[in-house]
TINU-292323 format. One line per 3 residues: number of its first residue (from 1); their letters; for each residue x, y, z of C-alpha. Coordinates in pm, whole numbers. Example, Ala and Ser with C-alpha at 12.3 -4.5 7.8 and 13.67 -1.06 7.14 Angstrom:
BEGIN
1> AS> 1230:-450:780 ~ 1367:-106:714
***
This chain:
BEGIN
1> MAA> -4474:3409:2565 ~ -4121:3307:2671 ~ -4250:3186:3003
4> TTS> -4524:2979:2838 ~ -4280:2815:2599 ~ -4032:2739:2874
7> SLQ> -4297:2578:3087 ~ -4427:2355:2810 ~ -4078:2253:2704
10> HSS> -4000:2154:3060 ~ -4310:1944:3088 ~ -4226:1746:2774
13> HVT> -3854:1712:2863 ~ -3752:1827:2516 ~ -3531:2111:2404
16> TSF> -3540:2211:2042 ~ -3395:2460:1800 ~ -3554:2555:1470
19> NRN> -3395:2715:1167 ~ -3643:2936:982 ~ -3392:3080:737
22> SLS> -3578:2957:432 ~ -3895:2786:323 ~ -3695:2551:103
25> SFT> -3512:2401:402 ~ -3857:2318:534 ~ -3991:2144:227
28> DHI> -3685:1922:189 ~ -3787:1714:489 ~ -4163:1688:442
31> STS> -4300:1336:406 ~ -4664:1415:329 ~ -4857:1713:208
34> LNF> -5064:1707:526 ~ -4751:1744:735 ~ -4644:2019:503
37> KKN> -4973:2199:569 ~ -4913:2161:937 ~ -4565:2303:905
40> LLS> -4679:2602:701 ~ -4952:2670:952 ~ -4688:2670:1224
43> LSS> -4484:2925:1029 ~ -4783:3148:984 ~ -4863:3125:1354
46> SHS> -4509:3215:1450 ~ -4528:3508:1211 ~ -4848:3626:1376
49> LSS> -4693:3584:1718 ~ -4417:3821:1629 ~ -4674:4098:1618
52> STS> -4853:4257:1913 ~ -5190:4119:1800 ~ -5113:3750:1861
55> SSS> -5377:3555:2044 ~ -5339:3308:2327 ~ -5450:3022:2101
58> QQL> -5174:3114:1858 ~ -4923:3113:2142 ~ -5018:2758:2230
61> HLT> -5004:2667:1862 ~ -4644:2789:1831 ~ -4534:2615:2146
64> RVS> -4668:2285:2018 ~ -4462:2314:1700 ~ -4144:2446:1857
67> TAP> -4133:2157:2102 ~ -4263:1914:1838 ~ -4395:1649:2080
70> VEY> -4543:1452:1790 ~ -4319:1152:1830 ~ -4410:1081:2192
73> ASP> -4657:1191:2451 ~ -4578:1306:2802 ~ -4679:1018:3028
76> APE> -5012:1050:3193 ~ -4991:1064:3573 ~ -5184:739:3587
79> FDF> -4944:552:3357 ~ -4915:208:3509 ~ -4589:29:3432
82> DKE> -4695:-289:3610 ~ -5023:-312:3422 ~ -4858:-261:3083
85> IAR> -4582:-510:3164 ~ -4841:-769:3271 ~ -5038:-718:2948
88> LRN> -4728:-761:2732 ~ -4601:-1060:2928 ~ -4933:-1232:2874
91> LRL> -4911:-1156:2501 ~ -4553:-1285:2485 ~ -4655:-1608:2658
94> KLS> -4933:-1669:2405 ~ -4702:-1591:2113 ~ -4439:-1832:2245
97> KAG> -4694:-2112:2217 ~ -4790:-2021:1860 ~ -4621:-2263:1624
100> NVE> -4605:-2054:1306 ~ -4659:-1705:1170 ~ -5027:-1760:1094
103> MKH> -5091:-1872:1451 ~ -4899:-1569:1577 ~ -5127:-1350:1363
106> RVV> -5431:-1494:1535 ~ -5279:-1426:1877 ~ -5177:-1068:1807
109> DGD> -5506:-993:1629 ~ -5676:-1057:1959 ~ -5493:-765:2119
112> SRV> -5722:-463:2176 ~ -5458:-214:2059 ~ -5416:-397:1729
115> NNF> -5792:-416:1678 ~ -5846:-49:1752 ~ -5563:62:1528
118> FNS> -5647:-138:1218 ~ -6018:-64:1247 ~ -5946:307:1252
121> SRN> -5981:507:932 ~ -5719:751:1052 ~ -5401:549:1029
124> RFS> -5136:639:777 ~ -5013:281:751 ~ -5328:162:573
127> RVS> -5286:435:313 ~ -4915:369:250 ~ -4942:-11:267
130> ESV> -5181:-4:-30 ~ -4874:72:-244 ~ -4652:-194:-83
133> ELD> -4690:-570:-90 ~ -4616:-703:258 ~ -4567:-1071:325
136> SFE> -4726:-1241:624 ~ -4419:-1205:846 ~ -4380:-833:770
139> MYL> -4744:-773:853 ~ -4695:-961:1178 ~ -4404:-729:1265
142> IKC> -4623:-423:1211 ~ -4889:-570:1438 ~ -4625:-635:1705
145> VVA> -4524:-269:1695 ~ -4886:-169:1754 ~ -4934:-433:2024
148> AGQ> -4623:-302:2199 ~ -4795:35:2229 ~ -4592:201:1956
151> EHV> -4858:263:1691 ~ -4739:624:1661 ~ -4437:487:1468
154> ISY> -4666:402:1175 ~ -4927:675:1221 ~ -4690:958:1296
157> GVE> -4857:1299:1323 ~ -5200:1215:1182 ~ -5395:1318:1490
160> EVE> -5206:1644:1524 ~ -5251:1733:1156 ~ -5628:1693:1191
163> EEE> -5625:1909:1500 ~ -5417:2169:1316 ~ -5667:2173:1028
166> REF> -5964:2213:1264 ~ -5782:2492:1442 ~ -5700:2656:1111
169> ESS> -6057:2637:979 ~ -6193:2796:1299 ~ -5949:3088:1287
172> SRS> -5943:3387:1060 ~ -5706:3362:765 ~ -5443:3626:732
175> SLK> -5310:3699:385 ~ -4989:3510:471 ~ -5188:3208:593
178> NAL> -5397:3207:277 ~ -5087:3218:57 ~ -4908:2941:247
181> FSL> -5217:2721:262 ~ -5263:2758:-113 ~ -4901:2660:-163
184> AEM> -4956:2346:46 ~ -5255:2248:-165 ~ -5051:2295:-482
187> IES> -4779:2064:-347 ~ -5032:1783:-307 ~ -5055:1762:-687
190> WDI> -4681:1785:-755 ~ -4462:1515:-914 ~ -4663:1200:-967
193> VGS> -4439:895:-1008 ~ -4561:615:-1237 ~ -4849:814:-1387
196> GAG> -4887:904:-1752 ~ -5057:774:-2060 ~ -5022:409:-2134
199> NGK> -4801:295:-1846 ~ -5086:119:-1667 ~ -4953:207:-1320
202> IGV> -5127:377:-1034 ~ -4967:713:-974 ~ -4769:753:-650
205> SKL> -4654:1095:-533 ~ -4289:1145:-461 ~ -4387:1222:-103
208> MEE> -4564:889:-81 ~ -4264:721:-242 ~ -4042:852:37
211> EIK> -4280:702:291 ~ -4268:368:110 ~ -3888:371:130
214> ALK> -3908:456:499 ~ -4155:171:555 ~ -3926:-78:384
217> KLL> -3636:40:599 ~ -3853:10:908 ~ -3944:-348:814
220> KTL> -3574:-435:782 ~ -3507:-291:1128 ~ -3805:-474:1279
223> TEL> -3702:-802:1117 ~ -3357:-778:1272 ~ -3505:-676:1607
226> ERF> -3753:-964:1610 ~ -3499:-1226:1510 ~ -3202:-1116:1717
229> YDC> -3402:-1061:2037 ~ -3589:-1389:1992 ~ -3426:-1503:2317
232> IGG> -3643:-1255:2511 ~ -3952:-1256:2291 ~ -3862:-1038:1992
235> IIG> -4022:-695:1958 ~ -4268:-760:2240 ~ -3992:-891:2464
238> YQI> -3773:-589:2386 ~ -4048:-354:2501 ~ -4115:-564:2813
241> RVL> -3749:-543:2915 ~ -3745:-168:2853 ~ -4049:-118:3076
244> ELL> -3914:-352:3342 ~ -3591:-155:3365 ~ -3777:178:3366
247> AES> -4005:49:3641 ~ -3703:-77:3832 ~ -3545:266:3800
250> AHG> -3863:433:3925 ~ -3931:188:4208 ~ -3566:136:4288
253> KNM> -3546:463:4473 ~ -3701:281:4766 ~ -3467:-21:4736
256> NSS> -3128:-26:4908 ~ -2807:-119:4727 ~ -2793:-464:4884
259> QHM> -3136:-549:4743 ~ -3031:-414:4404 ~ -2721:-630:4394
262> KES> -2914:-943:4493 ~ -3178:-884:4226 ~ -2922:-792:3957
265> MKC> -2713:-1102:4021 ~ -3005:-1329:4117 ~ -2851:-1446:4440
268> QFV> -2913:-1452:4817 ~ -2601:-1259:4911 ~ -2338:-1064:4723
271> EIH> -2029:-863:4806 ~ -1780:-693:4579 ~ -1409:-674:4659
274> SPN> -1121:-485:4506 ~ -922:-740:4302 ~ -544:-772:4299
277> GVD> -483:-938:3965 ~ -140:-977:3807 ~ 50:-648:3843
280> LRK> 272:-627:3535 ~ 450:-321:3676 ~ 582:-499:3984
283> DTE> 644:-856:3869 ~ 838:-765:3556 ~ 987:-1111:3511
286> YAS> 643:-1273:3511 ~ 520:-997:3280 ~ 791:-1082:3028
289> QAA> 712:-1451:3053 ~ 339:-1387:3003 ~ 417:-1174:2695
292> MWG> 623:-1462:2553 ~ 329:-1697:2607 ~ 122:-1446:2413
295> IEG> 368:-1442:2122 ~ 405:-1821:2119 ~ 26:-1857:2120
298> LPH> -36:-1615:1835 ~ -130:-1897:1591 ~ -411:-1991:1832
301> LGE> -549:-1638:1873 ~ -809:-1438:1688 ~ -886:-1069:1715
304> IYP> -1231:-919:1779 ~ -1322:-554:1723 ~ -1663:-424:1834
307> LGG> -1695:-125:1600 ~ -2073:-93:1583 ~ -2113:197:1828
310> SAD> -2247:529:1703 ~ -1976:737:1881 ~ -2208:1037:1906
313> RLG> -1986:1210:2164 ~ -1700:1223:1915 ~ -1898:1454:1685
316> FVD> -1701:1336:1383 ~ -1841:1459:1051 ~ -1734:1451:688
319> PDT> -1587:1798:618 ~ -1721:1792:262 ~ -2074:1655:310
322> GEC> -2139:1727:678 ~ -2246:1363:720 ~ -2184:1203:1062
325> LPA> -1906:943:1053 ~ -1827:645:1278 ~ -1527:642:1512
328> AML> -1343:378:1306 ~ -1301:633:1025 ~ -1152:907:1243
331> PYC> -814:1020:1100 ~ -577:984:1395 ~ -200:1036:1385
334> GRT> -201:1006:1007 ~ -438:711:957 ~ -788:600:1050
337> LLE> -842:441:1389 ~ -925:110:1221 ~ -593:115:1035
340> GLI> -425:173:1370 ~ -578:-148:1510 ~ -454:-356:1216
343> RDL> -112:-192:1233 ~ -78:-294:1598 ~ -180:-649:1512
346> QAR> 67:-672:1224 ~ 345:-555:1457 ~ 278:-856:1683
349> EFL> 273:-1086:1381 ~ 604:-937:1262 ~ 757:-1006:1604
352> YFK> 635:-1366:1579 ~ 797:-1395:1235 ~ 1129:-1254:1358
355> LYG> 1134:-1501:1647 ~ 1008:-1816:1477 ~ 1060:-1752:1106
358> KQC> 697:-1833:1025 ~ 418:-1630:870 ~ 116:-1597:1099
361> ITP> -198:-1415:986 ~ -455:-1361:1261 ~ -824:-1381:1163
364> VAI> -1010:-1062:1253 ~ -1382:-1046:1331 ~ -1534:-697:1318
367> MTS> -1880:-621:1453 ~ -2028:-329:1260 ~ -2370:-165:1250
370> AAK> -2586:44:1018 ~ -2539:353:1237 ~ -2376:630:1033
373> NNH> -2330:382:746 ~ -2076:213:971 ~ -2085:-127:797
376> ERI> -2065:17:447 ~ -1782:257:534 ~ -1571:-5:711
379> SSL> -1620:-252:426 ~ -1522:15:171 ~ -1211:111:368
382> CEK> -1097:-252:390 ~ -1151:-300:18 ~ -973:25:-65
385> LQW> -671:-86:140 ~ -690:-435:-18 ~ -774:-590:318
388> FGR> -443:-464:454 ~ -252:-727:258 ~ -403:-1002:472
391> GRS> -657:-1153:233 ~ -1034:-1111:238 ~ -1079:-1455:393
394> TFQ> -906:-1347:715 ~ -1180:-1093:789 ~ -1534:-1155:904
397> LFE> -1763:-851:921 ~ -2096:-902:1096 ~ -2356:-632:1145
400> QPL> -2534:-575:1475 ~ -2901:-476:1472 ~ -3017:-125:1555
403> VPA> -3270:-87:1836 ~ -3532:181:1905 ~ -3444:467:2136
406> INA> -3709:529:2398 ~ -3845:817:2603 ~ -3725:777:2962
409> MDG> -4065:872:3100 ~ -4284:596:2961 ~ -4077:382:2725
412> EWL> -4237:517:2409 ~ -4022:491:2099 ~ -3884:819:1967
415> VSE> -3967:893:1604 ~ -3794:1136:1369 ~ -4036:1105:1075
418> PFA> -4310:875:948 ~ -4205:508:978 ~ -3863:609:1113
421> PVC> -3803:541:1482 ~ -3480:685:1619 ~ -3249:383:1632
424> KPG> -2908:322:1785 ~ -2679:19:1818 ~ -2779:-203:2110
427> GHG> -2443:-202:2290 ~ -2132:-413:2238 ~ -2270:-692:2459
430> VIW> -2474:-825:2166 ~ -2145:-942:2017 ~ -2153:-1292:2170
433> KLA> -2502:-1390:2057 ~ -2454:-1218:1721 ~ -2123:-1396:1666
436> YDK> -2297:-1726:1729 ~ -2593:-1639:1505 ~ -2364:-1531:1222
439> GVF> -2128:-1830:1244 ~ -1826:-1628:1360 ~ -1724:-1881:1626
442> QWF> -1731:-2161:1369 ~ -1523:-1940:1139 ~ -1261:-1894:1413
445> HDH> -1266:-2269:1473 ~ -1206:-2331:1102 ~ -898:-2109:1133
448> GRT> -772:-2319:1426 ~ -827:-2048:1688 ~ -914:-2120:2051
451> GAT> -886:-1774:2210 ~ -919:-1411:2108 ~ -828:-1064:2225
454> VRQ> -1095:-795:2220 ~ -1030:-422:2201 ~ -1224:-111:2107
457> VSN> -1126:115:1823 ~ -1112:437:2025 ~ -843:310:2265
460> VVA> -521:405:2086 ~ -268:276:2345 ~ -407:-73:2422
463> ATD> -124:-250:2234 ~ 155:-48:2398 ~ 450:-261:2515
466> LTL> 344:-596:2660 ~ -6:-544:2810 ~ -209:-707:2533
469> LAL> 41:-988:2479 ~ 60:-1066:2851 ~ -319:-1068:2877
472> AGV> -348:-1322:2595 ~ -51:-1517:2723 ~ -196:-1570:3072
475> GLH> -534:-1663:2925 ~ -394:-1918:2680 ~ -124:-2067:2901
478> HGK> -349:-2121:3202 ~ -666:-2216:3012 ~ -870:-1923:3144
481> KLG> -1217:-1841:3017 ~ -1197:-1462:3034 ~ -947:-1196:3134
484> FAS> -948:-820:3186 ~ -666:-571:3121 ~ -699:-304:3388
487> CQR> -529:-1:3536 ~ -580:282:3783 ~ -912:459:3755
490> IPG> -922:836:3712 ~ -1146:999:3976 ~ -1471:1121:3823
493> ATE> -1419:931:3496 ~ -1720:790:3311 ~ -1581:439:3315
496> GIN> -1667:121:3497 ~ -1466:-74:3751 ~ -1333:-428:3771
499> VLV> -1435:-616:4083 ~ -1399:-953:4248 ~ -1751:-1081:4305
502> EKK> -1847:-1305:4595 ~ -2207:-1426:4595 ~ -2426:-1695:4743
505> EVG> -2644:-1841:4474 ~ -3009:-1933:4518 ~ -2912:-2303:4527
508> GKW> -2680:-2244:4823 ~ -2340:-2258:4648 ~ -2086:-1977:4672
511> AYG> -1955:-1826:4348 ~ -1638:-1622:4288 ~ -1503:-1445:3985
514> FSC> -1374:-1125:3825 ~ -1642:-901:3679 ~ -1724:-543:3588
517> IEY> -1969:-282:3710 ~ -2054:-7:3461 ~ -2048:351:3587
520> TEF> -2418:381:3509 ~ -2485:109:3769 ~ -2275:248:4057
523> EKF> -2575:384:4242 ~ -2751:48:4236 ~ -2450:-118:4393
526> GIP> -2413:146:4661 ~ -2096:290:4512 ~ -2075:669:4543
529> GSS> -1985:842:4218 ~ -1769:1096:4395 ~ -1482:1261:4213
532> SSK> -1282:1258:4535 ~ -970:1044:4522 ~ -1061:917:4868
535> SLL> -1393:778:4755 ~ -1474:407:4750 ~ -1418:409:4374
538> SEF> -1047:477:4415 ~ -1007:128:4562 ~ -1116:-38:4238
541> PAN> -927:-58:3907 ~ -1078:74:3585 ~ -1262:-142:3337
544> TNI> -1106:-77:2995 ~ -1298:-324:2775 ~ -973:-493:2676
547> LYV> -1047:-863:2707 ~ -911:-1207:2650 ~ -1181:-1468:2582
550> DLH> -1180:-1842:2540 ~ -1384:-1882:2222 ~ -1555:-2206:2317
553> SVE> -1665:-2064:2653 ~ -1816:-1745:2513 ~ -1978:-1941:2230
556> QVG> -2162:-2153:2486 ~ -2310:-1839:2639 ~ -2392:-1678:2303
559> SRS> -2574:-1991:2187 ~ -2825:-1990:2474 ~ -3189:-1933:2392
562> DES> -3270:-1710:2689 ~ -3176:-1367:2822 ~ -2843:-1493:2958
565> SLP> -2708:-1478:2601 ~ -2727:-1097:2637 ~ -2497:-1017:2931
568> GLV> -2534:-704:3140 ~ -2866:-576:3004 ~ -2901:-212:3104
571> LNI> -3110:89:3013 ~ -2886:393:3040 ~ -3115:696:3059
574> KKQ> -2858:936:3202 ~ -2766:1075:2860 ~ -2975:1282:2624
577> IEY> -3086:1136:2292 ~ -3031:1395:2020 ~ -3181:1381:1673
580> IDH> -3325:1603:1401 ~ -3673:1543:1267 ~ -3790:1590:909
583> YGV> -3884:1951:981 ~ -3522:2029:1067 ~ -3613:2059:1434
586> KHS> -3337:1946:1669 ~ -3445:1745:1974 ~ -3261:1659:2293
589> VSG> -3468:1407:2484 ~ -3415:1227:2812 ~ -3406:869:2694
592> GRL> -3200:563:2612 ~ -3213:222:2452 ~ -3174:-134:2568
595> ECT> -2803:-215:2579 ~ -2588:-501:2698 ~ -2220:-502:2789
598> MQN> -1975:-753:2644 ~ -1750:-768:2951 ~ -2033:-880:3180
601> IAD> -2024:-1221:3016 ~ -1766:-1278:3290 ~ -2056:-1331:3533
604> DFC> -2120:-1664:3360 ~ -1769:-1787:3438 ~ -1768:-1772:3818
607> NTY> -1621:-2068:4003 ~ -1859:-2227:4254 ~ -1785:-2389:4589
610> PSR> -2009:-2571:4837 ~ -1917:-2331:5118 ~ -1787:-1979:5156
613> CYG> -1417:-1927:5081 ~ -1238:-1673:5293 ~ -937:-1529:5116
616> VKE> -1006:-1702:4787 ~ -701:-1741:4564 ~ -752:-1542:4247
619> DVL> -516:-1751:4037 ~ -739:-2061:4060 ~ -1041:-1883:3912
622> DTF> -1149:-1920:3549 ~ -1140:-1540:3517 ~ -839:-1316:3576
625> MVY> -705:-963:3549 ~ -370:-810:3451 ~ -283:-462:3572
628> NER> -47:-205:3423 ~ 22:167:3405 ~ -282:352:3279
631> KKV> -108:516:2982 ~ -2:170:2862 ~ -355:31:2890
634> TSS> -617:289:2801 ~ -635:634:2652 ~ -933:690:2429
637> AKK> -1044:926:2155 ~ -1410:896:2254 ~ -1539:1249:2264
640> KRK> -1472:1578:2098 ~ -1284:1834:2301 ~ -1504:2132:2375
643> QGG> -1404:2468:2234 ~ -1173:2620:2492 ~ -1236:2320:2720
646> MSL> -985:2248:2995 ~ -1053:1874:3016 ~ -865:1641:2781
649> HQT> -995:1315:2929 ~ -1114:1069:2661 ~ -1049:1325:2386
652> PDG> -817:1279:2085 ~ -593:1549:2236 ~ -563:1369:2569
655> ALL> -485:1038:2397 ~ -212:1209:2193 ~ -44:1330:2513
658> DIM> -40:975:2648 ~ 125:857:2325 ~ 391:1125:2380
661> RNA> 434:1019:2744 ~ 488:661:2634 ~ 743:779:2375
664> YDL> 927:966:2649 ~ 936:657:2873 ~ 1061:438:2588
667> LSY> 1333:671:2456 ~ 1461:827:2777 ~ 1549:472:2891
670> CDI> 1782:453:2587 ~ 2002:740:2712 ~ 1833:984:2478
673> KIS> 1803:1329:2628 ~ 1442:1439:2600 ~ 1221:1666:2806
676> EVG> 921:1528:2996 ~ 574:1587:2854 ~ 430:1766:3155
679> GNE> 69:1815:3254 ~ -237:1864:3040 ~ -246:2233:3125
682> NYI> 73:2287:2923 ~ -90:2131:2617 ~ -394:2354:2653
685> KSG> -169:2659:2657 ~ 87:2574:2391 ~ 36:2225:2246
688> PPY> 259:1920:2294 ~ 632:1962:2370 ~ 715:1750:2062
691> LIF> 559:1499:1826 ~ 701:1146:1823 ~ 535:866:1626
694> LHP> 710:528:1622 ~ 581:235:1417 ~ 480:-46:1655
697> ALG> 680:-298:1450 ~ 994:-139:1599 ~ 888:-354:1897
700> PLW> 611:-386:1983 ~ 773:-496:2310 ~ 969:-206:2451
703> EVS> 1261:-434:2535 ~ 1289:-492:2158 ~ 1246:-126:2057
706> RQK> 1501:-9:2313 ~ 1773:-219:2151 ~ 1732:-14:1831
709> FHG> 1792:325:1999 ~ 2112:436:2172 ~ 2206:785:2287
712> GSI> 2157:1128:2139 ~ 1892:1390:2206 ~ 1554:1518:2094
715> SKG> 1504:1888:2153 ~ 1179:2043:2263 ~ 965:2139:1965
718> SEL> 1104:1858:1749 ~ 914:1605:1538 ~ 1016:1243:1490
721> QIE> 827:994:1276 ~ 972:650:1204 ~ 763:426:976
724> IAE> 1004:136:943 ~ 1085:-180:1142 ~ 1448:-247:1044
727> FFW> 1596:68:1199 ~ 1900:169:1401 ~ 1960:499:1585
730> KDV> 2288:577:1757 ~ 2388:915:1893 ~ 2144:1114:1683
733> QLN> 2079:1475:1783 ~ 1744:1598:1656 ~ 1646:1964:1660
736> GSL> 1365:2003:1408 ~ 1169:1754:1200 ~ 1286:1407:1097
739> IIV> 1047:1184:902 ~ 1137:837:774 ~ 873:651:572
742> ADN> 888:326:376 ~ 675:124:138 ~ 794:-208:281
745> VMG> 779:-142:654 ~ 757:-510:760 ~ 780:-688:425
748> AMK> 668:-684:64 ~ 336:-765:-102 ~ 298:-1068:-321
751> ADK> -3:-1216:-497 ~ -162:-1535:-366 ~ -319:-1807:-582
754> SGE> -635:-1602:-633 ~ -442:-1286:-716 ~ -505:-1116:-381
757> PLL> -211:-914:-243 ~ -59:-1067:71 ~ 204:-912:297
760> EYG> 503:-1145:328 ~ 677:-1061:654 ~ 1053:-1006:644
763> HRC> 1073:-1015:264 ~ 1250:-719:99 ~ 1209:-487:399
766> ARC> 1330:-129:378 ~ 1614:-38:617 ~ 1762:272:780
769> KLQ> 2071:340:992 ~ 2157:670:1157 ~ 2490:692:1345
772> NVR> 2641:1006:1491 ~ 2403:1228:1295 ~ 2296:1582:1374
775> VLN> 1962:1693:1227 ~ 1900:2065:1242 ~ 1610:2246:1075
778> KGI> 1324:2484:1152 ~ 1077:2197:1177 ~ 713:2252:1271
781> DWE> 566:2601:1270 ~ 428:2581:1623 ~ 261:2919:1583
784> SGL> 40:2804:1297 ~ -329:2807:1381 ~ -391:2528:1128
787> NMY> -199:2261:1320 ~ -406:1962:1434 ~ -155:1771:1638
790> WRH> -364:1460:1711 ~ -426:1416:1338 ~ -57:1478:1272
793> EVH> -157:1753:1034 ~ 99:2030:1088 ~ 259:2311:895
796> RNE> 637:2274:864 ~ 896:2538:789 ~ 1167:2281:717
799> CLK> 1206:1906:742 ~ 1445:1617:679 ~ 1244:1347:504
802> VML> 1366:1003:398 ~ 1143:809:157 ~ 1229:445:97
805> HGN> 1066:262:-194 ~ 1052:-116:-205 ~ 1359:-267:-35
808> AEF> 1554:61:-42 ~ 1816:131:225 ~ 1937:457:377
811> EAI> 2240:515:592 ~ 2379:838:737 ~ 2706:836:932
814> DVT> 2905:1117:1101 ~ 2717:1395:930 ~ 2522:1713:1004
817> LEG> 2207:1753:797 ~ 2095:2112:822 ~ 1794:2274:659
820> NHV> 1533:2126:431 ~ 1618:1787:272 ~ 1427:1512:96
823> FEV> 1615:1186:31 ~ 1411:955:-192 ~ 1567:616:-246
826> PDG> 1437:399:-533 ~ 1358:29:-501 ~ 1665:-195:-509
829> HRL> 1907:83:-415 ~ 2111:197:-117 ~ 2186:560:-35
832> KIT> 2471:646:202 ~ 2518:1001:335 ~ 2850:1106:485
835> STN> 3033:1430:556 ~ 3304:1588:339 ~ 3502:1907:363
838> SGI> 3273:2069:108 ~ 2948:1951:264 ~ 2774:1616:240
841> SKQ> 2845:1319:16 ~ 2567:1112:-141 ~ 2652:762:-256
844> LGP> 2365:589:-436 ~ 2410:241:-572 ~ 2221:-80:-641
847> IED> 2186:-347:-376 ~ 2361:-670:-470 ~ 2128:-934:-609
850> SKK> 2218:-1178:-331 ~ 2108:-921:-71 ~ 1790:-785:-229
853> DSG> 1558:-1010:-32 ~ 1736:-1013:304 ~ 1905:-670:285
856> SWY> 2267:-572:344 ~ 2200:-603:718 ~ 1916:-713:944
859> WKY> 1818:-758:1308 ~ 1835:-1116:1431 ~ 1589:-1186:1712
862> KMD> 1656:-1467:1957 ~ 1503:-1586:2281 ~ 1695:-1553:2607
865> GAH> 1471:-1711:2867 ~ 1161:-1491:2880 ~ 1337:-1208:2698
868> VKL> 1417:-1114:2338 ~ 1772:-1021:2246 ~ 1868:-851:1919
871> EMV> 2187:-889:1718 ~ 2269:-685:1409 ~ 2386:-910:1127
874> EL> 2588:-745:848 ~ 2596:-926:513
***
């Protein structure tokens, strides 16, 4: 039996697991009583198979259920991609000439698949649609699904149920079968909704009601699919592109990399070169100047966050409900990843305020999706946090459509239950067209913005030091159309590369520009995916998806009415699609979905020349790249670390270590004695050497932060958290835990004209000075098994904690603070700690009225060429 099951599972390319702990877990997911019968029959067959008297027909019966190949069929050997593509192209052409929905109906009604389906008495859709009023457009969408060869989406399981019933009737009934079958028949008459004397409504079973809800949800998905992908022909065009890419993958085995590159880039000749870019590590003076351009240009910049991805590899679930959660909600270092993005942005705005004395609030556009209730959760978080004190009008949330996941063998849509195709977000490359469709570019224009920086939520180090500011600065100052922030690529990493493309276009001109090749496309471009550091890949820098874009330029691409508005269309079928059907059966299927990549919009910004340019100058191109140390550019919390796993790459743990490495680089420069972080293997054995979390508003430029720290030491095993911008550290020796938190980190909240809370930078900031202070306590319990370092959830034995409310100030001078202490300073007061013969002295008093807004001291920022100098002003 095991051999038979294994063979059939291999042939269908599905692995499943089934929990038979209880009958109730089964009934919770049943959509119709017929499916319930089928399920019960499967249980009875598996029961019979556990005995020595099981028959071969029962063995086959169990295999069919355990692999559950209801939602797709294994492709027939004679499946003809070219024939199906030709049929659909012909249909798309006819539909493109139809002027309205009624004319489109007439076209699609002529399709043989549509005719056969709707003339069949065995389709579930006809039965369910009797209880739902569909308008003409919705009915057209359903017909398109059928015409695209996906009728199983709306007639899920009917054929197999009938086969099950025939098989059941022809077999002898055991007592268990009889009992279960009787139970199924009873369920058919359960819970009628809308029935009863005098209500005048046709009764609808609860099971049917669930199907109606699923149908309505399907129609919403199809509407979005048809309208968003109108540039390629809607639902029909989506399926054509899927089949074209599958066919290309199948036929491409006989095509060399040169042919692939020519076809992908639609040119006569193409070569890729390793780009140089602007190396921020080597040309430090230019790096500082570029960062200053970025700060000066902040009033002209917007921020774009593509947060619509499903982040399945992260495996993040709600601990209370078990519901899957999106990456933006991941608690990381004490706050969600989305809060971390806004915090980084506010730190740049605070720097702008300190330099120019003006309030600057950057408009933020966030692309969400329906995956894992992404849109709803992000909206709720923003509302809960009162839009981060920035005002609702400075945010624009726009939701990307979900697209059907397909079987890699024949392009058939995967289905989890009746009327419910398995859907995923269609990649971050939809952002440009979607932003145009939803009016986001006009919204940026209304806010006076000409450029924007783009970063992903999982990259927790992108705003470190000057990388992001320099990227934006170069783009704005030199009028570039698009820029990449790049770094060294890790051998074997699942990340793309940045390249300099040289190609001869069909018209004869030569085109040059910076671009990106995704790791899924390496083979097509003849790039070996070797993990060896000597491989061809080591010559190219990593693509990090940190971008600068000129808004007008990307809007022009997003507004196009053809496929070019969807850059970098790919079908990644190298990963398994995992889902659970309504029986509770878990599936892992070789498949994918149509995706596009936002960074490949760069291919539209190549500079063209009449003849080939040898040794083209990168700085004259409309695209560019800045390069920096990897730990200052990218370190992502993208996937969950495996239990006992030795690899930390792209895990929350690995990203935490890079944050610690950056803290070491920043503080060791300030003559603070601190041990190096060491390799990942040390973390795997014993955790991080220390935990240091510094608010980005202390800088965010390191040359600013470093003027606030002078001397002292941080012992191994210590913890330092500073959540305040106006801070001074001089000769502090830390051996244990020191936590400083404030309500008014960068300023105070005030109400605007509409009553919304707005953060006013520099107003009534909290302040802290530590001079010649020794902090000694037992700190973190490093032996505790409950510690989650990357969440900053740790058990402490002792701690020194300073809590500053409102504009409170704290100062400690020439003192040793040993053991557990909590200093809580109320709003409008100043607490000074000094040493006396008998211990420590606490002096708490009110701040003078004349100093309540500005404080008793503050840091004055001033420009010195391309650098920022700080001066402490005592009042």
